[in-house]
C-alpha positions, 0 to 999 in steps of 0.5 A: 492670286497668291499665298503667303505663309508665316511659319514660326514667326517670333513675336518680337519681330513683325513681318508682312508680305506686300505687293510690289507693283510697276509704274502701271500698277501691275504686280511684279513682285513681293516686298517682305517688310519686317519691323522691330518694335522693341527698344533694343536692336535685333539680329533677324534670321530670315528663312524663305521658301517660295514657288514661282518666285525668283530671287538672287539672294539665298534662302537664308539671310541675316539682317539687323533692325535697330529699335523701332526700325521697319525695313524691306528685308527682301524684294522678290520677283514674281515670274508666274501666277499663282505664287507662294511664299512662306517665311520664318523669322527669328529675332535675336538680341544684339548686333554681331560684333567682332570686337567692342570697346566697352567702359568700366562698370559699377559694382552691381550692389548698393553702397556699403554692400560687401561681396565675395568674389566666389568665381571669376575667369581663371579661378579653380573649378570654375563652372563658367565653361561656355562662351557666354559665361567664360568671363562671368563673375559670381559675387557671394552675397546673402539672399535678398541683396538688392542688385543694381544696374552696373551701367546705363541701359535699356531692360531687354529681357526679364525671366521671372517665376522660378523657385527651382534651385540646387547644385544639380545640372538639371537646374541650369537654365531655371534661374530668374534673370534680367538683361540690360542692353547698353549703348555699345551693343553689349549687355549685362546679365544678372542671374539667380534673382528672387521671384517677384523682386523685380522693380523694372520692366522690359523697355525701361531705361535704367541708370547706373546704380538703379535697383533692378531686383534682389538675389534669390534661390533660382537656377543651378547654384551651390549657395547664395550669389549673384551671377553677373556677365557682360556679353556681346553677340559675336559672329558665332553667337553670344560671348562673354567679355571681360568687364572692369569695375570701378567705384562711383568715384571712378576708383578701379576695383580689382577682382581677386578670387576668394577676396571681398569687394565693397561697393562704395 
């Protein structure tokens, strides 16, 4: 006899508790298996509560599941019947890194598009003050400008459907966006996109230069622009990292606050 409860499980991580048996077929423990059905790696935060179960590991643990991977995250000894187990799992985008060596990215626009560097690391009066946006770049472009992938990757997340925008901080978090995951465990975030303009879906593999969506009025913004950030999962959470741009022929694209760049 046993009870198993799954509390607040994330839909993107699938878990189940199975009986662990000895060579005679008698149950002597519980195996907690979890699977990542998504095409991108996930960091899994696992919290356990148990009764009549012995486990040398702590109640909270962190695991990494690669795309499509299914693995035993915990093996627990049953010392008394009936036993109870409840667990909470949360899947987070990415794999924790201390550092990452990334490559140059293309500008996030189609050839011939001119964009003003409206905000960047070190620019005056920056609104990019948190760890996830410190090195982000705001490119001033008109509403409806096609946005393209800066590098090959997999579409990890799409947030669509918001028509709310304005300068007030209450609009923060209401932007439409797309996140593309890259092979080096970094991911590109494209924000302030137009509702219904997305040309990709979660799980799609995209190539550098492929159109993802169009810029629009969504989220906290003072004028039309694309918010672009290259991020990674650090040990303490999501952090932005410096991104270096190049033209399609490999020529470097220096970013200067207040100056335009033109995609080639």
